[in-house]
PyMOL Python script that loads the backbone (N, CA, C, O; Angstrom):
from pymol import cmd

cmd.read_pdbstr("""\
ATOM      1  N   MET A   1      -0.617 -27.264  22.707  1.00  0.00           N
ATOM      2  CA  MET A   1      -0.427 -25.916  22.173  1.00  0.00           C
ATOM      3  C   MET A   1       1.167 -25.328  22.470  1.00  0.00           C
ATOM      4  O   MET A   1       1.821 -25.280  23.512  1.00  0.00           O
ATOM      5  N   GLY A   2       1.405 -25.004  21.393  1.00  0.00           N
ATOM      6  CA  GLY A   2       2.747 -24.083  21.934  1.00  0.00           C
ATOM      7  C   GLY A   2       3.322 -23.488  22.693  1.00  0.00           C
ATOM      8  O   GLY A   2       2.731 -23.083  23.694  1.00  0.00           O
ATOM      9  N   LYS A   3       4.296 -23.292  22.552  1.00  0.00           N
ATOM     10  CA  LYS A   3       5.140 -22.296  23.969  1.00  0.00           C
ATOM     11  C   LYS A   3       4.869 -20.962  23.570  1.00  0.00           C
ATOM     12  O   LYS A   3       4.873 -20.674  22.373  1.00  0.00           O
ATOM     13  N   VAL A   4       4.653 -20.188  24.376  1.00  0.00           N
ATOM     14  CA  VAL A   4       4.586 -18.515  24.095  1.00  0.00           C
ATOM     15  C   VAL A   4       5.623 -17.832  24.889  1.00  0.00           C
ATOM     16  O   VAL A   4       6.071 -18.057  26.014  1.00  0.00           O
ATOM     17  N   HIS A   5       5.905 -16.867  23.931  1.00  0.00           N
ATOM     18  CA  HIS A   5       6.815 -16.004  24.069  1.00  0.00           C
ATOM     19  C   HIS A   5       6.525 -14.857  24.620  1.00  0.00           C
ATOM     20  O   HIS A   5       5.931 -13.962  24.019  1.00  0.00           O
ATOM     21  N   GLY A   6       6.979 -14.773  25.993  1.00  0.00           N
ATOM     22  CA  GLY A   6       6.263 -13.358  26.525  1.00  0.00           C
ATOM     23  C   GLY A   6       5.150 -13.770  27.580  1.00  0.00           C
ATOM     24  O   GLY A   6       4.424 -14.748  27.400  1.00  0.00           O
ATOM     25  N   SER A   7       5.090 -13.120  28.463  1.00  0.00           N
ATOM     26  CA  SER A   7       3.665 -13.361  29.235  1.00  0.00           C
ATOM     27  C   SER A   7       2.507 -12.578  28.654  1.00  0.00           C
ATOM     28  O   SER A   7       2.862 -11.526  28.123  1.00  0.00           O
ATOM     29  N   LEU A   8       1.335 -12.806  28.627  1.00  0.00           N
ATOM     30  CA  LEU A   8       0.112 -12.514  27.585  1.00  0.00           C
ATOM     31  C   LEU A   8      -0.164 -11.273  28.443  1.00  0.00           C
ATOM     32  O   LEU A   8      -0.417 -10.270  27.774  1.00  0.00           O
ATOM     33  N   ALA A   9      -0.171 -11.140  29.559  1.00  0.00           N
ATOM     34  CA  ALA A   9      -0.535 -10.050  30.101  1.00  0.00           C
ATOM     35  C   ALA A   9       0.031  -8.740  29.299  1.00  0.00           C
ATOM     36  O   ALA A   9      -0.439  -7.787  29.920  1.00  0.00           O
ATOM     37  N   ARG A  10       0.783  -8.263  28.260  1.00  0.00           N
ATOM     38  CA  ARG A  10       1.070  -7.593  27.643  1.00  0.00           C
ATOM     39  C   ARG A  10       0.444  -7.730  26.543  1.00  0.00           C
ATOM     40  O   ARG A  10       0.601  -6.717  25.862  1.00  0.00           O
ATOM     41  N   ALA A  11      -0.387  -8.734  25.883  1.00  0.00           N
ATOM     42  CA  ALA A  11      -0.503  -8.453  24.372  1.00  0.00           C
ATOM     43  C   ALA A  11      -1.036  -7.405  23.997  1.00  0.00           C
ATOM     44  O   ALA A  11      -1.629  -6.785  24.880  1.00  0.00           O
ATOM     45  N   GLY A  12      -1.037  -6.925  22.863  1.00  0.00           N
ATOM     46  CA  GLY A  12      -1.809  -6.003  22.655  1.00  0.00           C
ATOM     47  C   GLY A  12      -1.099  -4.435  23.161  1.00  0.00           C
ATOM     48  O   GLY A  12      -1.735  -3.404  22.945  1.00  0.00           O
ATOM     49  N   LYS A  13       0.068  -4.398  23.745  1.00  0.00           N
ATOM     50  CA  LYS A  13       0.313  -3.455  24.363  1.00  0.00           C
ATOM     51  C   LYS A  13       0.606  -2.473  23.068  1.00  0.00           C
ATOM     52  O   LYS A  13      -0.117  -1.477  23.078  1.00  0.00           O
ATOM     53  N   VAL A  14       1.433  -2.544  22.064  1.00  0.00           N
ATOM     54  CA  VAL A  14       1.607  -1.794  20.757  1.00  0.00           C
ATOM     55  C   VAL A  14       0.542  -1.429  20.460  1.00  0.00           C
ATOM     56  O   VAL A  14       0.432  -0.207  20.556  1.00  0.00           O
ATOM     57  N   LYS A  15      -0.237  -1.882  20.165  1.00  0.00           N
ATOM     58  CA  LYS A  15      -1.684  -1.487  19.249  1.00  0.00           C
ATOM     59  C   LYS A  15      -2.266  -0.256  20.083  1.00  0.00           C
ATOM     60  O   LYS A  15      -2.867   0.763  19.740  1.00  0.00           O
ATOM     61  N   ALA A  16      -1.794  -0.823  21.472  1.00  0.00           N
ATOM     62  CA  ALA A  16      -2.522   0.430  22.017  1.00  0.00           C
ATOM     63  C   ALA A  16      -1.859   1.443  22.555  1.00  0.00           C
ATOM     64  O   ALA A  16      -2.285   2.253  23.379  1.00  0.00           O
ATOM     65  N   GLN A  17      -0.617   1.370  21.987  1.00  0.00           N
ATOM     66  CA  GLN A  17       0.092   2.698  22.386  1.00  0.00           C
ATOM     67  C   GLN A  17      -0.074   3.745  20.931  1.00  0.00           C
ATOM     68  O   GLN A  17      -0.253   4.959  20.833  1.00  0.00           O
ATOM     69  N   THR A  18       0.058   2.785  20.024  1.00  0.00           N
ATOM     70  CA  THR A  18      -0.143   3.470  18.620  1.00  0.00           C
ATOM     71  C   THR A  18      -1.087   4.977  18.514  1.00  0.00           C
ATOM     72  O   THR A  18      -2.193   4.796  19.025  1.00  0.00           O
ATOM     73  N   PRO A  19      -0.963   5.953  18.144  1.00  0.00           N
ATOM     74  CA  PRO A  19      -2.364   6.750  17.996  1.00  0.00           C
ATOM     75  C   PRO A  19      -3.246   6.404  17.235  1.00  0.00           C
ATOM     76  O   PRO A  19      -2.910   5.558  16.406  1.00  0.00           O
ATOM     77  N   LYS A  20      -4.807   6.937  17.199  1.00  0.00           N
ATOM     78  CA  LYS A  20      -5.657   6.074  16.497  1.00  0.00           C
ATOM     79  C   LYS A  20      -5.714   7.222  14.916  1.00  0.00           C
ATOM     80  O   LYS A  20      -5.978   8.416  15.061  1.00  0.00           O
ATOM     81  N   VAL A  21      -5.486   6.740  13.781  1.00  0.00           N
ATOM     82  CA  VAL A  21      -5.286   7.886  12.745  1.00  0.00           C
ATOM     83  C   VAL A  21      -6.771   7.093  11.621  1.00  0.00           C
ATOM     84  O   VAL A  21      -6.951   6.006  11.073  1.00  0.00           O
ATOM     85  N   GLU A  22      -7.586   8.461  11.755  1.00  0.00           N
ATOM     86  CA  GLU A  22      -8.750   8.099  11.169  1.00  0.00           C
ATOM     87  C   GLU A  22      -8.655   7.866   9.590  1.00  0.00           C
ATOM     88  O   GLU A  22      -7.831   8.467   8.901  1.00  0.00           O
ATOM     89  N   LYS A  23      -9.622   6.889   9.048  1.00  0.00           N
ATOM     90  CA  LYS A  23      -9.563   6.495   7.419  1.00  0.00           C
ATOM     91  C   LYS A  23      -9.407   7.998   6.584  1.00  0.00           C
ATOM     92  O   LYS A  23     -10.022   9.031   6.847  1.00  0.00           O
ATOM     93  N   GLN A  24      -8.678   7.848   5.805  1.00  0.00           N
ATOM     94  CA  GLN A  24      -9.125   9.108   4.761  1.00  0.00           C
ATOM     95  C   GLN A  24      -9.798   8.992   3.782  1.00  0.00           C
ATOM     96  O   GLN A  24      -9.933   7.915   3.201  1.00  0.00           O
ATOM     97  N   VAL A  25     -10.353  10.097   3.410  1.00  0.00           N
ATOM     98  CA  VAL A  25     -11.371   9.632   2.025  1.00  0.00           C
ATOM     99  C   VAL A  25     -10.468   9.601   1.000  1.00  0.00           C
ATOM    100  O   VAL A  25      -9.725  10.579   0.923  1.00  0.00           O
ATOM    101  N   LYS A  26     -10.292   8.405  -0.107  1.00  0.00           N
ATOM    102  CA  LYS A  26      -9.835   8.578  -1.260  1.00  0.00           C
ATOM    103  C   LYS A  26     -10.031   8.694  -2.599  1.00  0.00           C
ATOM    104  O   LYS A  26     -10.798   9.656  -2.575  1.00  0.00           O
ATOM    105  N   PRO A  27      -9.961   8.544  -3.244  1.00  0.00           N
ATOM    106  CA  PRO A  27     -10.776   8.772  -4.486  1.00  0.00           C
ATOM    107  C   PRO A  27     -10.491   7.364  -4.959  1.00  0.00           C
ATOM    108  O   PRO A  27      -9.324   7.005  -5.116  1.00  0.00           O
ATOM    109  N   LYS A  28     -12.273   5.941  -5.368  1.00  0.00           N
ATOM    110  CA  LYS A  28     -11.797   4.948  -5.474  1.00  0.00           C
ATOM    111  C   LYS A  28     -10.740   4.990  -6.626  1.00  0.00           C
ATOM    112  O   LYS A  28     -10.249   6.019  -7.089  1.00  0.00           O
ATOM    113  N   LYS A  29     -10.384   3.314  -7.134  1.00  0.00           N
ATOM    114  CA  LYS A  29      -9.335   3.167  -7.960  1.00  0.00           C
ATOM    115  C   LYS A  29     -10.786   2.754  -9.428  1.00  0.00           C
ATOM    116  O   LYS A  29     -11.961   2.392  -9.357  1.00  0.00           O
ATOM    117  N   PRO A  30      -9.808   3.080 -10.626  1.00  0.00           N
ATOM    118  CA  PRO A  30     -10.963   2.060 -11.816  1.00  0.00           C
ATOM    119  C   PRO A  30     -10.746   0.893 -11.752  1.00  0.00           C
ATOM    120  O   PRO A  30      -9.701   0.571 -11.187  1.00  0.00           O
ATOM    121  N   ARG A  31     -11.542  -0.077 -12.241  1.00  0.00           N
ATOM    122  CA  ARG A  31     -11.696  -1.602 -11.784  1.00  0.00           C
ATOM    123  C   ARG A  31     -11.688  -1.792 -12.880  1.00  0.00           C
ATOM    124  O   ARG A  31     -11.871  -0.835 -13.632  1.00  0.00           O
ATOM    125  N   GLY A  32     -11.453  -3.224 -13.459  1.00  0.00           N
ATOM    126  CA  GLY A  32     -11.545  -3.810 -14.626  1.00  0.00           C
ATOM    127  C   GLY A  32     -10.571  -3.379 -15.590  1.00  0.00           C
ATOM    128  O   GLY A  32      -9.385  -3.211 -15.305  1.00  0.00           O
ATOM    129  N   ARG A  33     -11.291  -3.115 -17.247  1.00  0.00           N
ATOM    130  CA  ARG A  33     -10.142  -2.644 -17.717  1.00  0.00           C
ATOM    131  C   ARG A  33      -9.977  -1.286 -18.242  1.00  0.00           C
ATOM    132  O   ARG A  33      -9.234  -0.939 -19.160  1.00  0.00           O
ATOM    133  N   ALA A  34     -10.838  -0.496 -17.476  1.00  0.00           N
ATOM    134  CA  ALA A  34     -10.070   0.840 -17.056  1.00  0.00           C
ATOM    135  C   ALA A  34      -8.639   0.997 -15.724  1.00  0.00           C
ATOM    136  O   ALA A  34      -8.118   2.060 -15.388  1.00  0.00           O
ATOM    137  N   PHE A  35      -8.336  -0.215 -15.258  1.00  0.00           N
ATOM    138  CA  PHE A  35      -7.621  -0.096 -14.813  1.00  0.00           C
ATOM    139  C   PHE A  35      -6.057  -0.459 -14.842  1.00  0.00           C
ATOM    140  O   PHE A  35      -4.978  -0.203 -14.307  1.00  0.00           O
ATOM    141  N   GLN A  36      -7.001  -1.636 -16.353  1.00  0.00           N
ATOM    142  CA  GLN A  36      -5.630  -2.147 -17.346  1.00  0.00           C
ATOM    143  C   GLN A  36      -5.543  -0.814 -18.388  1.00  0.00           C
ATOM    144  O   GLN A  36      -4.614  -1.206 -19.094  1.00  0.00           O
ATOM    145  N   ARG A  37      -5.734  -0.131 -18.672  1.00  0.00           N
ATOM    146  CA  ARG A  37      -5.985   1.427 -19.302  1.00  0.00           C
ATOM    147  C   ARG A  37      -5.243   1.609 -18.416  1.00  0.00           C
ATOM    148  O   ARG A  37      -4.197   1.005 -18.653  1.00  0.00           O
ATOM    149  N   PHE A  38      -5.199   2.246 -17.284  1.00  0.00           N
ATOM    150  CA  PHE A  38      -4.653   3.070 -16.244  1.00  0.00           C
ATOM    151  C   PHE A  38      -2.995   2.487 -15.905  1.00  0.00           C
ATOM    152  O   PHE A  38      -2.229   3.146 -15.201  1.00  0.00           O
ATOM    153  N   LYS A  39      -2.693   1.453 -16.390  1.00  0.00           N
ATOM    154  CA  LYS A  39      -1.897   0.497 -16.017  1.00  0.00           C
ATOM    155  C   LYS A  39      -0.908   0.805 -17.005  1.00  0.00           C
ATOM    156  O   LYS A  39       0.302   0.953 -16.830  1.00  0.00           O
ATOM    157  N   TYR A  40      -1.674   0.896 -18.235  1.00  0.00           N
ATOM    158  CA  TYR A  40      -0.830   0.815 -19.708  1.00  0.00           C
ATOM    159  C   TYR A  40      -0.703   2.122 -19.793  1.00  0.00           C
ATOM    160  O   TYR A  40      -0.164   2.226 -20.896  1.00  0.00           O
ATOM    161  N   ASN A  41      -0.833   3.237 -19.369  1.00  0.00           N
ATOM    162  CA  ASN A  41      -0.793   4.786 -19.697  1.00  0.00           C
ATOM    163  C   ASN A  41       0.436   4.985 -19.008  1.00  0.00           C
ATOM    164  O   ASN A  41       1.491   5.526 -19.339  1.00  0.00           O
ATOM    165  N   ARG A  42      -0.097   4.205 -17.581  1.00  0.00           N
ATOM    166  CA  ARG A  42       1.284   4.927 -16.640  1.00  0.00           C
ATOM    167  C   ARG A  42       2.698   4.526 -17.379  1.00  0.00           C
ATOM    168  O   ARG A  42       3.560   5.311 -17.774  1.00  0.00           O
ATOM    169  N   LYS A  43       2.701   2.606 -17.485  1.00  0.00           N
ATOM    170  CA  LYS A  43       4.045   1.856 -17.952  1.00  0.00           C
ATOM    171  C   LYS A  43       4.499   2.293 -19.134  1.00  0.00           C
ATOM    172  O   LYS A  43       5.722   2.325 -19.277  1.00  0.00           O
ATOM    173  N   ILE A  44       3.593   2.743 -20.292  1.00  0.00           N
ATOM    174  CA  ILE A  44       4.195   2.733 -21.289  1.00  0.00           C
ATOM    175  C   ILE A  44       3.923   4.006 -21.750  1.00  0.00           C
ATOM    176  O   ILE A  44       5.032   4.432 -22.072  1.00  0.00           O
ATOM    177  N   LEU A  45       3.000   4.977 -22.001  1.00  0.00           N
ATOM    178  CA  LEU A  45       3.187   5.682 -22.125  1.00  0.00           C
ATOM    179  C   LEU A  45       4.034   7.411 -21.506  1.00  0.00           C
ATOM    180  O   LEU A  45       4.310   8.482 -22.048  1.00  0.00           O
ATOM    181  N   LEU A  46       4.145   6.949 -20.411  1.00  0.00           N
ATOM    182  CA  LEU A  46       4.816   8.089 -19.391  1.00  0.00           C
ATOM    183  C   LEU A  46       6.628   7.091 -19.584  1.00  0.00           C
ATOM    184  O   LEU A  46       7.524   7.899 -19.337  1.00  0.00           O
ATOM    185  N   THR A  47       6.883   6.469 -19.737  1.00  0.00           N
ATOM    186  CA  THR A  47       8.124   6.123 -20.203  1.00  0.00           C
ATOM    187  C   THR A  47       8.742   6.376 -21.423  1.00  0.00           C
ATOM    188  O   THR A  47       9.917   6.679 -21.628  1.00  0.00           O
ATOM    189  N   SER A  48       7.550   6.174 -22.452  1.00  0.00           N
ATOM    190  CA  SER A  48       8.363   6.355 -23.673  1.00  0.00           C
ATOM    191  C   SER A  48       8.044   8.236 -23.874  1.00  0.00           C
ATOM    192  O   SER A  48       8.383   8.736 -24.946  1.00  0.00           O
ATOM    193  N   LEU A  49       7.477   9.030 -22.917  1.00  0.00           N
ATOM    194  CA  LEU A  49       8.113  10.075 -23.060  1.00  0.00           C
ATOM    195  C   LEU A  49       9.385  10.773 -22.228  1.00  0.00           C
ATOM    196  O   LEU A  49       9.775  11.929 -22.392  1.00  0.00           O
ATOM    197  N   LYS A  50       9.810  10.015 -21.508  1.00  0.00           N
ATOM    198  CA  LYS A  50      10.996  10.303 -21.079  1.00  0.00           C
ATOM    199  C   LYS A  50      11.940  10.150 -21.612  1.00  0.00           C
ATOM    200  O   LYS A  50      12.156   9.075 -22.171  1.00  0.00           O
ATOM    201  N   PRO A  51      12.981  11.324 -21.632  1.00  0.00           N
ATOM    202  CA  PRO A  51      14.046  10.791 -22.225  1.00  0.00           C
ATOM    203  C   PRO A  51      14.758   9.566 -21.997  1.00  0.00           C
ATOM    204  O   PRO A  51      14.273   8.888 -21.091  1.00  0.00           O
ATOM    205  N   LYS A  52      15.483   9.227 -22.401  1.00  0.00           N
ATOM    206  CA  LYS A  52      16.400   7.637 -22.247  1.00  0.00           C
ATOM    207  C   LYS A  52      17.682   8.364 -21.476  1.00  0.00           C
ATOM    208  O   LYS A  52      18.242   9.458 -21.545  1.00  0.00           O
ATOM    209  N   LYS A  53      17.831   7.125 -20.693  1.00  0.00           N
ATOM    210  CA  LYS A  53      19.304   7.670 -19.479  1.00  0.00           C
ATOM    211  C   LYS A  53      20.387   6.858 -20.317  1.00  0.00           C
ATOM    212  O   LYS A  53      20.076   5.766 -20.792  1.00  0.00           O
ATOM    213  N   ARG A  54      21.561   7.350 -20.483  1.00  0.00           N
ATOM    214  CA  ARG A  54      22.535   7.411 -20.811  1.00  0.00           C
ATOM    215  C   ARG A  54      23.760   7.081 -19.809  1.00  0.00           C
ATOM    216  O   ARG A  54      23.818   7.913 -18.903  1.00  0.00           O
ATOM    217  N   PHE A  55      24.633   6.200 -19.748  1.00  0.00           N
ATOM    218  CA  PHE A  55      25.489   5.927 -18.880  1.00  0.00           C
ATOM    219  C   PHE A  55      26.945   6.062 -19.333  1.00  0.00           C
ATOM    220  O   PHE A  55      27.861   5.814 -18.548  1.00  0.00           O
TER     221      PHE A  55
END
""", "prot")
cmd.dss("prot")
cmd.show_as("cartoon", "prot")
cmd.util.cbc("prot")
cmd.orient("prot")
């Protein structure tokens, strides 16, 4: 067994201190073909509508 950093008496200290946050109800992401379409729309179509930056 390897060496242990610090005593095991403090194991889980940080997790116990963090405030409990309930899970949020989020709309589910599309799967498969619908997700590929979503990525295409986000990447290709939205960037083509934006004006091109000139430096």
